[in-house]
Backbone as JSON, one array per atom type, in Angstrom:
{
  "sequence": "XXXXXXXXXXXXXXXXXXXXXXXXXXXXXXXXXXXXXXXXXXXXXXXXXXXXXXXXXXXXXXXXXXXXXXXXXXXXXXXXXXXXXXXXXXXXXXXXXXXXXXXXXXXXXXXXXXXXXXXXXXXXXXXXXXXXXXXXXXXXXXXXXXXXXXXXXXXXXXXXXXXXXXXXXXXXXXXXXXXXXXXXXXXXXXXXXXXXXXXXXXXXXXXXXXXXXXXXXXXXXXXXXXXXXXXXXXXXXXXXXXXXXXXXXXXXXXXXXX",
  "N": [[33.91, -44.01, 0.67], [35.88, -41.65, 2.46], [34.03, -40.73, 5.68], [34.28, -37.89, 7.39], [33.84, -35.44, 10.17], [32.14, -32.74, 10.8], [32.52, -30.36, 13.52], [32.79, -27.74, 14.16], [31.95, -25.69, 12.16], [29.35, -26.11, 11.77], [25.47, -25.24, 12.34], [22.67, -24.87, 13.24], [19.65, -22.55, 11.96], [17.23, -20.33, 11.19], [14.56, -20.88, 9.19], [15.6, -20.89, 5.78], [15.43, -19.45, 2.27], [13.52, -21.76, -0.11], [15.18, -23.7, -2.36], [15.16, -25.71, -4.85], [17.3, -27.66, -7.21], [18.89, -29.55, -9.15], [20.7, -32.11, -10.96], [22.19, -30.84, -13.04], [24.08, -27.85, -12.45], [24.4, -24.52, -12.03], [27.32, -22.5, -11.19], [27.59, -19.89, -9.62], [29.56, -17.97, -9.78], [31.71, -14.74, -10.1], [32.11, -14.16, -12.76], [29.92, -15.2, -14.4], [27.85, -14.6, -12.81], [26.56, -11.73, -12.37], [25.8, -8.6, -10.78], [24.77, -5.99, -12.6], [25.33, -2.37, -13.03], [24.23, -1.55, -15.42], [22.42, -3.09, -16.68], [20.78, -4.1, -14.73], [20.28, -6.15, -13.37], [20.85, -10.22, -12.84], [23.18, -11.56, -14.82], [22.45, -14.15, -17.91], [21.8, -16.9, -16.85], [24.66, -19.79, -16.75], [25.02, -22.88, -17.51], [27.94, -24.55, -16.28], [29.02, -27.06, -15.63], [28.46, -30.38, -14.28], [27.51, -32.11, -11.69], [28.9, -34.47, -10.22], [28.71, -36.57, -8.17], [27.38, -39.61, -7.19], [26.38, -39.82, -4.91], [25.29, -37.62, -4.08], [21.82, -36.87, -5.18], [19.96, -35.14, -4.84], [19.68, -32.43, -4.69], [19.41, -29.72, -2.82], [20.29, -27.11, -2.14], [22.9, -24.84, -2.07], [25.78, -23.43, -1.41], [28.78, -21.09, -1.57], [31.59, -21.63, -0.5], [33.67, -19.41, 2.18], [35.83, -19.47, 2.77], [37.39, -21.12, 1.29], [39.24, -21.84, -1.53], [37.62, -22.11, -4.4], [35.65, -24.55, -3.37], [32.5, -25.45, -3.13], [29.39, -25.89, -1.21], [26.92, -28.31, -0.83], [23.81, -30.51, 0.15], [21.88, -33.51, 0.41], [17.99, -33.41, -0.01], [15.11, -33.97, 1.88], [15.14, -37.55, 3.31], [17.83, -38.25, 3.33], [20.91, -39.11, 5.32], [22.26, -36.87, 8.11], [24.31, -35.53, 6.46], [26.81, -33.64, 4.35], [28.05, -31.81, 1.41], [30.91, -31.47, -0.42], [32.4, -29.84, -3.22], [33.8, -29.17, -6.29], [34.61, -26.73, -8.75], [33.85, -28.18, -10.74], [32.16, -29.57, -10.39], [32.9, -31.93, -9.14], [33.41, -34.45, -6.86], [34.99, -33.68, -3.62], [34.87, -34.52, -1.21], [32.45, -36.11, 1.75], [30.82, -35.48, 4.69], [29.94, -35.67, 7.84], [27.55, -34.45, 10.13], [27.64, -34.07, 13.53], [25.16, -34.94, 15.96], [22.57, -34.67, 14.63], [19.44, -34.33, 12.4], [18.56, -34.87, 9.59], [15.62, -33.97, 8.47], [14.04, -32.79, 6.42], [16.12, -31.27, 4.89], [16.59, -28.08, 3.3], [18.02, -25.48, 2.49], [21.54, -23.83, 1.74], [23.76, -21.81, 3.88], [26.69, -19.91, 3.96], [29.07, -17.83, 5.74], [31.29, -15.31, 7.09], [32.73, -14.25, 9.52], [33.53, -11.12, 11.02], [35.74, -11.96, 12.57], [37.14, -13.95, 11.23], [35.98, -16.1, 11.1], [34.72, -19.09, 9.7], [31.04, -19.87, 9.11], [28.63, -22.81, 8.32], [24.99, -22.55, 7.48], [22.26, -24.37, 7.92], [18.98, -24.7, 6.92], [16.2, -25.86, 7.78], [13.07, -25.71, 6.95], [10.73, -25.98, 4.89], [8.53, -25.35, 2.81], [6.27, -26.3, 3.38], [6.11, -26.95, 6.0], [6.2, -23.99, 7.29], [4.45, -22.59, 7.88], [3.37, -23.67, 10.66], [5.62, -22.88, 11.58], [6.26, -20.49, 11.41], [4.32, -19.5, 12.73], [4.55, -20.12, 15.29], [6.3, -18.85, 16.43], [8.11, -15.95, 18.19], [8.75, -13.83, 17.34], [9.26, -12.4, 13.75], [12.52, -11.71, 12.77], [13.89, -9.87, 10.65], [16.75, -8.87, 9.39], [17.33, -7.21, 7.02], [20.27, -5.16, 4.53], [19.37, -4.05, 2.08], [17.57, -2.6, -0.54], [14.82, -3.62, -0.08], [12.37, -4.9, -2.2], [9.84, -6.04, -1.94], [9.44, -8.17, 0.0], [8.38, -11.23, 1.09], [8.56, -12.98, 3.18], [7.93, -11.19, 5.28], [4.77, -10.69, 5.26], [4.2, -13.14, 4.9], [4.63, -13.9, 7.53], [2.94, -12.1, 9.26], [0.43, -12.9, 8.4], [0.25, -15.4, 9.74], [0.18, -14.07, 11.87], [2.19, -13.6, 13.35], [4.43, -11.17, 14.74], [6.84, -8.68, 13.1], [10.09, -7.67, 13.21], [11.8, -5.66, 11.63], [14.64, -3.85, 9.67], [15.02, -0.95, 8.43], [14.37, -0.66, 5.46], [13.88, -0.51, 1.92], [11.09, -1.85, 1.64], [10.33, -1.94, 3.8], [8.77, -0.06, 5.68], [6.58, 0.22, 4.55], [5.21, -2.19, 4.63], [5.19, -2.81, 7.33], [3.6, -1.91, 10.11], [4.43, 0.41, 12.45], [4.75, -0.59, 15.91], [2.43, -1.54, 16.07], [1.89, -3.75, 14.12], [4.58, -4.95, 14.28], [8.16, -3.87, 14.59], [9.81, -1.32, 13.37], [13.36, -1.25, 12.46], [16.72, 0.43, 13.07], [19.34, -0.83, 13.62], [21.21, -3.27, 15.08], [21.03, -3.01, 18.1], [18.42, -1.46, 18.29], [16.81, -3.48, 17.52], [17.26, -5.71, 19.12], [16.11, -4.62, 21.34], [13.46, -4.36, 20.43], [12.32, -6.43, 20.84], [11.95, -6.8, 23.45], [9.54, -5.31, 23.62], [7.62, -6.78, 22.78], [5.53, -7.73, 23.98], [3.45, -5.62, 23.31], [2.64, -5.88, 20.81], [-0.84, -7.13, 19.45], [-1.17, -10.05, 18.25], [-3.73, -11.13, 16.77], [-4.4, -8.58, 15.68], [-2.08, -8.64, 13.78], [-2.58, -10.68, 11.83], [-5.62, -9.68, 10.98], [-4.6, -7.4, 9.68], [-2.96, -8.43, 7.76], [-4.83, -9.94, 6.53], [-6.63, -7.54, 5.25], [-5.07, -6.17, 3.6], [-3.14, -7.97, 1.94], [-3.8, -10.41, 1.09], [-4.45, -12.89, -1.43], [-6.71, -12.46, -3.12], [-7.08, -9.49, -1.98], [-4.77, -8.34, -3.18], [-4.79, -8.74, -6.3], [-7.03, -7.27, -6.3], [-6.3, -4.57, -5.94], [-4.32, -4.59, -8.16], [-5.12, -4.59, -10.29], [-7.31, -2.31, -10.16], [-5.65, -0.75, -10.15], [-4.39, -0.43, -12.81], [-6.43, -0.25, -13.95], [-7.43, 2.15, -13.7], [-4.78, 3.79, -14.46], [-5.49, 3.43, -17.52], [-7.74, 4.33, -17.63], [-6.72, 7.11, -17.72], [-4.61, 7.59, -19.74], [-6.56, 7.54, -21.86], [-7.04, 4.79, -22.71], [-8.65, 1.8, -23.52], [-9.86, -1.57, -22.7], [-10.29, -4.82, -21.93], [-10.1, -7.67, -19.48], [-9.57, -10.86, -19.67], [-10.49, -13.28, -18.49], [-8.69, -16.78, -16.98], [-10.38, -19.8, -17.35], [-10.56, -21.44, -15.07], [-10.82, -19.28, -13.18], [-12.78, -16.82, -10.77], [-13.79, -14.35, -11.05], [-14.33, -11.09, -9.18], [-17.11, -9.26, -10.04], [-16.75, -6.57, -10.98], [-14.2, -6.77, -11.47], [-13.92, -7.77, -13.82], [-13.75, -7.01, -16.34], [-13.22, -4.13, -18.03], [-14.81, -1.58, -20.23]],
  "CA": [[34.95, -42.74, 0.81], [36.14, -41.46, 3.92], [33.29, -39.81, 6.46], [34.31, -36.76, 8.1], [32.86, -35.16, 10.76], [32.44, -31.36, 11.26], [32.13, -30.16, 14.86], [33.34, -26.34, 14.54], [31.44, -24.97, 11.28], [27.8, -26.59, 11.86], [25.01, -24.79, 13.21], [21.23, -24.37, 12.51], [19.16, -21.34, 11.73], [15.5, -20.34, 11.2], [14.13, -21.47, 7.48], [16.08, -20.17, 4.32], [14.42, -19.87, 1.36], [13.47, -22.9, -0.73], [16.18, -23.64, -3.78], [15.62, -26.73, -5.53], [18.35, -28.32, -7.75], [19.08, -30.99, -9.82], [22.27, -32.6, -11.34], [22.63, -29.59, -13.71], [24.3, -26.66, -11.73], [25.01, -23.11, -12.68], [27.94, -22.29, -10.23], [27.65, -18.44, -9.82], [30.94, -16.8, -9.73], [31.73, -13.14, -10.57], [32.01, -14.74, -14.37], [28.82, -15.98, -14.35], [26.19, -14.03, -12.58], [27.01, -10.36, -11.4], [24.85, -7.56, -10.69], [25.29, -4.82, -13.47], [24.4, -1.18, -12.67], [23.36, -1.13, -16.47], [21.37, -4.2, -16.22], [20.08, -3.91, -13.52], [20.18, -7.59, -12.88], [21.99, -11.3, -13.34], [23.62, -12.0, -16.8], [22.19, -15.32, -17.9], [22.49, -18.09, -16.06], [25.2, -20.58, -17.64], [25.67, -24.64, -16.84], [29.45, -24.9, -16.49], [29.33, -28.2, -14.53], [27.02, -31.54, -13.92], [27.55, -33.01, -10.31], [29.3, -36.35, -10.43], [28.59, -37.64, -7.04], [26.26, -40.04, -7.25], [25.72, -39.81, -3.33], [23.93, -36.17, -4.16], [20.81, -36.94, -6.03], [18.45, -33.92, -5.08], [20.72, -31.34, -4.19], [18.63, -29.17, -2.16], [20.99, -26.34, -1.46], [24.37, -24.66, -2.79], [26.89, -22.28, -1.21], [30.55, -20.81, -2.15], [32.3, -21.62, 1.08], [34.04, -18.23, 2.19], [37.31, -19.2, 3.4], [38.22, -22.32, 0.96], [38.82, -21.53, -2.95], [37.25, -23.8, -4.99], [34.9, -25.11, -2.62], [30.81, -25.62, -2.39], [28.51, -26.93, -0.3], [25.55, -28.73, -1.06], [23.14, -31.35, 0.79], [20.37, -34.04, -0.36], [16.79, -33.02, 0.38], [14.63, -35.29, 3.01], [16.01, -38.8, 3.01], [19.39, -38.5, 3.2], [21.31, -39.05, 6.72], [22.95, -35.68, 8.11], [26.02, -35.14, 5.43], [27.58, -32.27, 3.46], [28.84, -32.48, 0.47], [31.85, -30.44, -0.63], [32.66, -30.25, -4.42], [35.04, -27.94, -6.92], [33.63, -25.5, -9.51], [34.0, -29.17, -12.22], [31.08, -30.44, -9.87], [33.37, -33.12, -8.83], [33.43, -34.52, -5.19], [36.05, -33.24, -2.47], [34.25, -34.79, 0.62], [31.1, -36.06, 2.38], [31.11, -34.56, 5.92], [28.79, -36.11, 8.73], [27.16, -33.22, 10.99], [26.92, -34.84, 14.48], [23.78, -34.48, 16.78], [21.52, -33.5, 13.88], [19.19, -35.14, 11.71], [18.09, -34.3, 8.32], [14.18, -34.22, 8.14], [14.24, -31.78, 5.18], [17.07, -30.16, 4.71], [15.77, -27.25, 2.31], [18.84, -24.49, 1.55], [22.65, -23.56, 2.74], [24.52, -20.94, 2.95], [27.91, -19.9, 4.38], [29.03, -16.76, 6.2], [32.07, -15.31, 7.65], [32.07, -13.5, 10.38], [34.61, -9.79, 10.87], [37.09, -12.09, 13.06], [37.72, -14.55, 10.35], [35.6, -17.75, 11.42], [33.72, -19.53, 8.58], [30.12, -20.73, 9.48], [27.66, -23.09, 7.47], [24.28, -22.28, 8.13], [21.34, -25.41, 7.21], [17.84, -24.34, 6.41], [15.44, -27.18, 7.88], [12.06, -25.82, 7.23], [10.48, -26.38, 3.65], [6.81, -24.6, 2.32], [4.79, -27.28, 3.77], [6.15, -26.69, 7.73], [7.04, -22.72, 7.45], [3.22, -22.19, 8.52], [3.79, -23.46, 11.64], [6.94, -22.5, 12.3], [6.24, -18.93, 12.03], [3.05, -19.19, 13.93], [5.15, -20.46, 16.79], [7.34, -17.71, 16.38], [7.72, -15.12, 19.1], [8.35, -12.85, 16.4], [10.17, -13.06, 12.74], [13.4, -10.52, 12.48], [14.31, -9.56, 9.13], [17.84, -7.71, 9.52], [18.18, -6.45, 5.73], [20.43, -4.19, 4.05], [19.31, -3.31, 0.8], [16.13, -1.94, -0.57], [13.85, -4.5, -0.65], [11.01, -4.21, -3.08], [8.63, -6.38, -1.26], [9.47, -8.66, 1.35], [7.19, -12.29, 1.1], [8.52, -13.36, 4.11], [6.93, -10.41, 6.09], [3.61, -10.82, 5.2], [4.54, -14.56, 5.36], [4.5, -13.81, 8.76], [1.73, -11.62, 8.98], [-0.76, -14.47, 8.16], [0.77, -16.53, 10.87], [-0.34, -13.72, 13.55], [3.53, -13.42, 13.76], [4.68, -9.84, 14.01], [7.66, -8.41, 12.19], [11.4, -6.48, 13.43], [12.31, -5.63, 10.63], [15.3, -2.82, 9.82], [14.43, 0.03, 7.85], [14.76, -0.58, 4.46], [12.97, -0.78, 1.16], [9.36, -1.87, 1.43], [9.76, -2.31, 5.09], [8.1, 0.79, 6.58], [5.26, 0.25, 4.05], [4.36, -3.49, 5.11], [4.99, -2.97, 8.91], [3.23, -1.01, 10.81], [5.33, 0.46, 13.75], [4.2, -0.64, 16.99], [0.94, -2.2, 15.57], [2.18, -5.06, 13.74], [5.97, -5.26, 14.63], [8.76, -2.8, 14.81], [10.83, -1.2, 11.89], [14.69, -1.01, 13.49], [17.41, 0.92, 12.56], [19.96, -1.31, 13.75], [20.87, -4.39, 15.86], [20.79, -2.41, 19.27], [17.22, -1.47, 18.2], [16.14, -4.59, 17.27], [17.24, -6.39, 20.64], [14.98, -4.01, 22.37], [12.22, -4.37, 20.15], [11.84, -7.76, 21.41], [11.15, -6.72, 24.69], [8.22, -4.92, 23.66], [6.65, -7.76, 21.69], [4.03, -7.81, 24.4], [2.43, -4.85, 22.95], [1.57, -6.38, 19.67], [-1.71, -7.96, 19.12], [-1.05, -11.12, 17.18], [-4.8, -10.71, 15.87], [-3.86, -7.34, 14.52], [-1.24, -8.93, 12.9], [-3.29, -11.76, 10.93], [-6.06, -8.91, 10.51], [-4.04, -6.17, 8.57], [-2.81, -9.62, 6.77], [-6.05, -9.99, 5.14], [-7.15, -6.59, 4.65], [-3.99, -5.64, 2.58], [-1.99, -8.88, 1.5], [-4.12, -11.6, 0.42], [-4.26, -12.7, -3.13], [-7.57, -11.79, -3.94], [-6.76, -7.92, -2.3], [-3.49, -7.68, -4.01], [-4.92, -8.88, -7.42], [-7.92, -6.49, -7.29], [-5.9, -3.58, -6.07], [-3.26, -4.16, -9.54], [-6.55, -4.6, -11.1], [-8.27, -1.06, -10.11], [-4.53, 0.51, -10.67], [-4.34, -0.81, -14.24], [-7.97, 0.64, -14.59], [-6.94, 4.24, -13.22], [-3.42, 4.13, -15.81], [-5.9, 3.23, -18.76], [-8.82, 5.74, -17.71], [-5.78, 8.2, -17.81], [-4.07, 7.54, -20.92], [-7.75, 6.99, -22.64], [-7.32, 3.22, -23.6], [-9.9, 1.07, -23.34], [-9.06, -2.88, -22.43], [-11.06, -5.86, -21.61], [-9.39, -8.31, -19.26], [-9.64, -12.04, -20.24], [-9.68, -14.17, -17.0], [-8.61, -17.64, -16.73], [-11.52, -20.57, -17.71], [-11.18, -22.13, -13.74], [-10.81, -18.51, -11.88], [-14.26, -16.5, -10.84], [-13.1, -12.54, -10.31], [-15.36, -10.42, -8.59], [-17.56, -8.92, -11.09], [-15.75, -5.25, -11.01], [-12.59, -7.21, -11.63], [-13.8, -9.44, -14.85], [-14.26, -6.51, -17.43], [-13.25, -2.11, -18.38], [-15.21, -0.58, -21.36]],
  "C": [[34.56, -42.5, 2.05], [35.14, -40.64, 4.45], [33.71, -39.23, 6.91], [33.61, -36.42, 9.21], [33.32, -33.34, 11.29], [31.82, -31.07, 12.61], [32.24, -28.88, 15.01], [32.51, -25.62, 13.46], [30.1, -25.37, 11.13], [26.94, -25.6, 13.01], [23.55, -24.31, 12.29], [20.74, -22.91, 12.6], [17.67, -21.22, 11.18], [15.34, -20.41, 9.08], [15.14, -20.12, 6.72], [15.15, -20.68, 3.69], [14.61, -21.08, 0.78], [14.29, -22.63, -1.77], [15.98, -25.03, -3.7], [16.44, -26.61, -6.92], [18.29, -29.14, -8.18], [20.07, -30.88, -10.15], [23.15, -31.61, -12.17], [22.58, -28.24, -12.88], [24.86, -26.15, -12.7], [25.88, -22.61, -11.34], [27.71, -20.28, -10.71], [28.89, -17.3, -9.36], [30.8, -16.0, -10.09], [31.79, -13.66, -11.82], [31.08, -14.72, -14.95], [27.19, -15.54, -14.25], [26.73, -12.61, -11.34], [25.93, -9.05, -11.73], [25.56, -6.28, -11.36], [24.74, -3.56, -13.0], [23.82, -0.7, -14.15], [22.55, -2.22, -16.56], [20.5, -4.32, -15.96], [19.76, -5.38, -12.6], [21.25, -8.44, -13.5], [21.97, -11.18, -14.31], [22.73, -13.63, -16.44], [22.76, -16.37, -17.16], [23.41, -19.29, -16.95], [25.61, -22.01, -17.02], [27.0, -24.65, -17.29], [29.91, -26.25, -16.13], [27.82, -29.44, -14.47], [27.93, -31.85, -12.11], [27.62, -34.49, -10.61], [29.36, -37.37, -9.29], [27.2, -38.19, -7.02], [25.58, -40.35, -5.61], [24.81, -38.29, -3.66], [23.14, -36.58, -5.45], [19.7, -36.18, -5.81], [19.45, -32.9, -4.31], [19.82, -30.02, -4.32], [19.02, -27.86, -1.96], [22.46, -26.11, -2.06], [25.06, -23.64, -1.97], [28.43, -22.32, -1.68], [31.0, -20.85, -0.83], [33.86, -20.31, 0.64], [35.55, -18.46, 2.68], [38.18, -20.6, 2.42], [38.31, -21.64, -0.4], [38.34, -22.86, -3.65], [36.28, -24.42, -4.36], [33.38, -24.64, -2.84], [30.72, -26.54, -2.11], [27.56, -26.92, -0.37], [25.04, -30.1, 0.07], [21.84, -31.79, -0.07], [19.11, -33.58, 0.49], [16.21, -34.36, 1.44], [15.54, -36.8, 2.25], [17.09, -39.19, 2.8], [19.77, -38.78, 4.96], [22.12, -36.86, 6.66], [24.46, -35.6, 7.72], [25.72, -33.98, 4.78], [28.29, -32.52, 2.78], [29.77, -31.32, -0.25], [32.2, -30.77, -2.37], [33.02, -29.14, -5.37], [33.47, -27.49, -8.17], [33.49, -26.91, -10.85], [32.8, -29.86, -11.68], [31.83, -32.1, -9.37], [33.73, -33.24, -7.07], [34.84, -34.41, -4.59], [35.86, -34.05, -1.14], [32.88, -34.96, 0.86], [31.56, -35.82, 3.73], [29.67, -35.22, 6.74], [28.64, -34.91, 9.81], [26.57, -34.16, 11.94], [25.74, -34.07, 15.17], [22.96, -34.26, 16.16], [20.79, -34.66, 13.24], [18.62, -34.55, 10.91], [16.64, -35.0, 8.23], [14.02, -33.79, 6.78], [14.68, -30.85, 5.36], [16.79, -28.93, 3.24], [17.3, -26.18, 1.32], [19.9, -24.68, 2.36], [23.02, -22.66, 2.16], [25.61, -20.92, 4.01], [27.76, -18.28, 4.73], [30.53, -16.85, 7.03], [32.69, -14.47, 8.23], [33.83, -12.4, 10.38], [36.11, -10.51, 11.11], [37.97, -13.2, 12.21], [37.41, -15.85, 10.15], [34.7, -17.69, 10.42], [32.28, -20.35, 9.47], [29.56, -21.8, 8.11], [26.41, -23.17, 8.41], [22.84, -23.12, 7.51], [20.03, -24.93, 7.21], [16.99, -25.82, 7.01], [13.91, -27.25, 7.33], [11.62, -25.24, 5.38], [8.56, -25.41, 3.74], [6.14, -25.3, 3.48], [4.82, -27.66, 5.68], [6.57, -25.49, 8.1], [5.39, -22.1, 8.24], [2.92, -22.52, 10.2], [4.88, -23.18, 12.6], [6.82, -21.44, 12.66], [5.16, -18.9, 12.85], [3.12, -19.58, 15.38], [6.13, -19.56, 17.44], [7.27, -16.58, 17.71], [7.47, -13.74, 18.38], [9.64, -13.18, 15.15], [11.08, -11.51, 12.8], [14.04, -10.82, 10.98], [15.14, -8.7, 9.01], [18.37, -7.12, 7.88], [18.9, -5.61, 5.96], [20.54, -3.93, 3.12], [17.73, -2.87, 0.63], [15.4, -2.62, -1.06], [12.7, -4.5, -1.1], [9.86, -4.56, -2.23], [8.91, -7.02, -0.01], [8.44, -9.74, 1.77], [7.14, -12.86, 2.39], [7.63, -12.53, 5.38], [5.79, -10.94, 6.25], [3.37, -12.51, 5.62], [3.86, -14.43, 7.07], [3.7, -13.27, 9.39], [0.27, -12.49, 9.22], [-0.85, -15.32, 9.03], [0.01, -15.87, 12.42], [0.87, -13.31, 14.23], [4.05, -11.88, 13.83], [6.28, -10.16, 13.63], [8.69, -7.59, 12.86], [11.97, -6.57, 12.61], [13.43, -4.15, 10.17], [14.88, -2.0, 8.77], [15.1, 0.72, 6.65], [13.95, -0.96, 3.39], [11.74, -0.74, 1.31], [9.06, -1.84, 3.31], [8.65, -1.12, 5.88], [6.73, 1.1, 5.54], [4.38, -0.91, 4.15], [4.03, -3.31, 6.32], [4.37, -1.55, 9.14], [3.75, -0.49, 12.53], [4.83, 0.51, 14.98], [2.64, -1.23, 16.98], [1.24, -3.69, 15.14], [3.91, -5.66, 13.71], [6.95, -3.95, 14.9], [9.71, -2.66, 13.66], [12.17, -0.28, 12.67], [15.69, -0.15, 12.63], [19.16, 0.34, 12.21], [19.9, -2.49, 14.86], [20.34, -4.09, 17.38], [18.96, -2.32, 19.9], [16.26, -2.47, 17.65], [15.93, -5.39, 18.52], [16.36, -5.36, 21.44], [13.96, -4.17, 22.16], [11.23, -5.46, 20.48], [11.49, -7.72, 22.68], [9.81, -5.96, 24.98], [7.38, -5.38, 22.47], [5.16, -7.83, 22.33], [2.77, -7.1, 24.08], [1.99, -5.12, 21.87], [0.67, -7.06, 20.02], [-1.3, -8.74, 18.33], [-2.29, -11.12, 16.33], [-4.57, -9.95, 15.11], [-3.23, -7.64, 13.15], [-1.98, -9.71, 11.58], [-4.74, -10.24, 10.45], [-5.65, -7.46, 9.31], [-3.52, -7.22, 7.37], [-3.91, -9.49, 5.88], [-6.73, -8.74, 4.53], [-6.06, -6.01, 3.55], [-3.51, -6.51, 1.65], [-2.46, -10.3, 0.77], [-4.11, -11.56, -0.94], [-5.48, -11.87, -3.62], [-7.61, -10.0, -3.25], [-5.87, -7.32, -3.25], [-4.43, -7.77, -5.6], [-6.37, -8.0, -7.72], [-7.31, -5.16, -7.0], [-4.66, -3.17, -7.29], [-4.18, -3.92, -10.02], [-7.02, -3.12, -11.67], [-6.67, -0.42, -10.4], [-4.41, 0.52, -11.85], [-5.26, 0.25, -14.82], [-7.78, 1.82, -14.75], [-5.91, 4.69, -14.19], [-4.38, 4.25, -17.13], [-6.85, 4.45, -18.85], [-7.56, 6.87, -18.14], [-4.98, 8.56, -19.21], [-5.65, 7.45, -22.36], [-7.95, 5.49, -23.31], [-8.53, 2.63, -23.1], [-9.47, -0.79, -23.78], [-10.17, -3.81, -22.1], [-10.28, -6.84, -21.12], [-10.39, -9.81, -19.51], [-9.41, -12.82, -19.19], [-9.88, -15.57, -17.4], [-9.92, -18.06, -17.17], [-11.77, -21.0, -15.91], [-10.99, -20.68, -12.42], [-11.96, -17.67, -12.32], [-13.93, -15.33, -10.19], [-14.16, -12.12, -9.77], [-15.67, -9.48, -10.26], [-16.75, -7.7, -11.83], [-14.46, -5.79, -11.62], [-12.6, -7.47, -13.29], [-13.6, -7.86, -16.08], [-13.78, -4.85, -17.6], [-13.73, -2.26, -19.8], [-14.9, 0.5, -21.31]]
}
């Protein structure tokens, strides 16, 4: 197969979420994965094709092209060269492309965007869970420019766990997780985000870690959930007993409620 080189459309960005796939792929077009106002979520996934290319042996990311019809981009996980692969909705190979001057250490995910000027770009996420701690911990800050009502935002507390402050847009749970001026900055637009970068020296990274330990460790969050369930059950006049897994030793006050 001819190896082509992409020079214009490839660049790298900070870690994308880990996405593990296999040879059976569900392509999320408008006919197969819609967010409906009535059901509030995605429809059940449907397998419509199998990747037929022998070059793709561990697809670790999948993205729909923003500029070409019926083109999907994917790549292998670690162990492959700096290649990305184009396939169609039938899983058939359309071409293999070599990215210049880069190395596939552990590519984890791929995404596509189309700018207002009509240019299309591919973004490849290099970092997986096993490298995330060092990556986030050495970052100046985490930028979280969401534009929808995110119900939680795991990446924010992952950053705080490493002592890294967060600059996040004021949507969803952001103001509940980030203490403005203490563990980061809650902003309303990109201009404010850029301005916040110049104020990062005001954030104590040790405090970011302390806030995480106080509010977001697994033990603290599990305890808070149980306390809330107990409160609800007391209000409803119900009696319950929690059965803890055999390999788990919860605090005594969380073990049961009569």
